[in-house]
ZAMARGU-4260 file (C-alpha; in steps of 0.2 Angstrom, whole numbers, plus 5000, padded with zeros to 4 digits):
<rodrens>
0) 4852/5142/4413 | 4867/5141/4421 | 4872/5153/4436 | 4887/5153/4450 | 4887/5164/4465
5) 4903/5165/4474 | 4905/5165/4493 | 4902/5184/4498 | 4895/5189/4481 | 4878/5195/4476
10) 4867/5193/4462 | 4851/5201/4460 | 4837/5193/4447 | 4823/5206/4440 | 4809/5201/4427
15) 4793/5201/4424 | 4779/5192/4434 | 4778/5175/4426 | 4795/5173/4419 | 4800/5159/4433
20) 4809/5170/4447 | 4798/5162/4460 | 4800/5146/4452 | 4820/5148/4451 | 4819/5151/4471
25) 4809/5136/4475 | 4823/5126/4462 | 4835/5133/4473 | 4827/5128/4488 | 4823/5111/4484
30) 4805/5112/4485 | 4802/5112/4467 | 4815/5097/4457 | 4822/5104/4439 | 4816/5090/4426
35) 4835/5093/4422 | 4851/5099/4427 | 4860/5100/4443 | 4860/5111/4459 | 4874/5113/4470
40) 4874/5122/4486 | 4889/5122/4499 | 4898/5108/4490 | 4880/5097/4491 | 4871/5094/4475
45) 4854/5096/4480 | 4848/5087/4467 | 4853/5071/4469 | 4846/5072/4489 | 4829/5062/4494
50) 4818/5073/4504 | 4824/5070/4523 | 4842/5072/4517 | 4838/5087/4506 | 4826/5095/4522
55) 4843/5094/4533 | 4855/5101/4518 | 4842/5116/4517 | 4842/5119/4533 | 4860/5118/4537
60) 4867/5127/4520 | 4853/5141/4516 | 4844/5155/4523 | 4828/5162/4516 | 4821/5180/4517
65) 4805/5182/4511 | 4794/5198/4508 | 4783/5198/4521 | 4795/5191/4534 | 4785/5175/4536
70) 4787/5178/4554 | 4777/5170/4569 | 4768/5186/4576 | 4765/5181/4593 | 4782/5175/4596
75) 4797/5188/4601 | 4810/5191/4589 | 4822/5181/4600 | 4810/5166/4598 | 4807/5170/4579
80) 4826/5171/4577 | 4830/5155/4588 | 4817/5144/4578 | 4829/5137/4565 | 4841/5129/4577
85) 4829/5124/4588 | 4819/5113/4574 | 4835/5106/4571 | 4840/5098/4588 | 4850/5113/4593
90) 4853/5118/4613 | 4839/5131/4618 | 4852/5142/4629 | 4864/5142/4613 | 4851/5148/4601
95) 4843/5160/4613 | 4859/5169/4614 | 4865/5168/4597 | 4848/5176/4593 | 4849/5188/4604
100) 4867/5193/4599 | 4860/5194/4579 | 4846/5207/4584 | 4857/5218/4593 | 4871/5218/4580
105) 4854/5220/4567 | 4847/5234/4578 | 4830/5224/4583 | 4825/5226/4600 | 4827/5208/4607
110) 4814/5211/4622 | 4799/5200/4625 | 4788/5213/4613 | 4779/5201/4602 | 4786/5201/4583
115) 4769/5208/4577 | 4772/5225/4587 | 4788/5228/4576 | 4789/5239/4563 | 4790/5233/4545
120) 4809/5238/4543 | 4813/5228/4560 | 4803/5214/4556 | 4812/5212/4540 | 4828/5214/4549
125) 4821/5200/4562 | 4818/5190/4545 | 4836/5193/4540 | 4843/5189/4559 | 4834/5171/4556
130) 4841/5168/4540 | 4858/5170/4547 | 4855/5160/4561 | 4865/5144/4555 | 4879/5153/4547
135) 4872/5149/4529 | 4883/5147/4513 | 4869/5152/4504 | 4857/5167/4506 | 4841/5169/4496
140) 4830/5185/4497 | 4813/5185/4487 | 4806/5203/4484 | 4814/5206/4503 | 4809/5226/4502
145) 4795/5224/4493 | 4782/5228/4509 | 4793/5243/4516 | 4792/5262/4516 | 4807/5271/4505
150) 4818/5273/4522 | 4816/5255/4528 | 4818/5249/4511 | 4837/5256/4510 | 4840/5250/4527
155) 4835/5230/4525 | 4843/5232/4506 | 4861/5237/4515 | 4859/5228/4527 | 4856/5210/4518
160) 4871/5216/4506 | 4883/5220/4517 | 4879/5205/4529 | 4883/5192/4514 | 4897/5203/4511
165) 4904/5200/4528 | 4898/5183/4532 | 4904/5175/4516 | 4886/5170/4510 | 4883/5170/4491
170) 4868/5179/4492 | 4853/5179/4477 | 4841/5193/4478 | 4823/5193/4468 | 4817/5209/4465
175) 4806/5221/4455 | 4813/5235/4461 | 4830/5243/4452 | 4837/5252/4465 | 4839/5234/4476
180) 4846/5227/4461 | 4859/5239/4458 | 4868/5236/4474 | 4872/5219/4468 | 4887/5214/4461
185) 4880/5206/4447 | 4862/5209/4440 | 4852/5197/4429 | 4836/5198/4420 | 4825/5182/4419
190) 4813/5181/4404 | 4804/5167/4397 | 4816/5155/4408 | 4832/5164/4400 | 4843/5170/4413
195) 4855/5187/4404 | 4867/5194/4413 | 4862/5214/4414 | 4878/5220/4422 | 4891/5221/4435
200) 4896/5234/4448
</rodrens>
């Protein structure tokens, strides 16, 4: 397959279960190495990097939003969002300030409330904030609205696409939801390892 996503552009990938959508994301994250070909993100050829350099490039270049948020429920939203910077050795003070700003911008209470006590929509907005924490050039989302009710789903989908546009991130969304896919600039379908463009906005 051949896929290029420009800064600020969004692409949605749909396809039946088992078609390779999760494998595609794992390859883009550098967690699975493709048998051939290259993956370039933020000007770096990820497929040419060894483990330590690859992990560093992933932290600094990419943000990831998972279906169930993958947040630590016992931590506060601010602590969860600050983690990417703290794990990379960044300043605690700067990380917490930036995390609070992002949460406020995305409409999530940044108090000491445990993340596990937030609503589903608030948790996903927290996950989006965490993904944006390092100002990534590439934003990946795996079924980001799959566990949400319709109202929260629409709000999170709009937030995700708007964040990519406003921040100039290349956004790739993997989803089974046609309504979420239709918000993207381009829609592709993955079947048996082949990626076909289905339309543009």
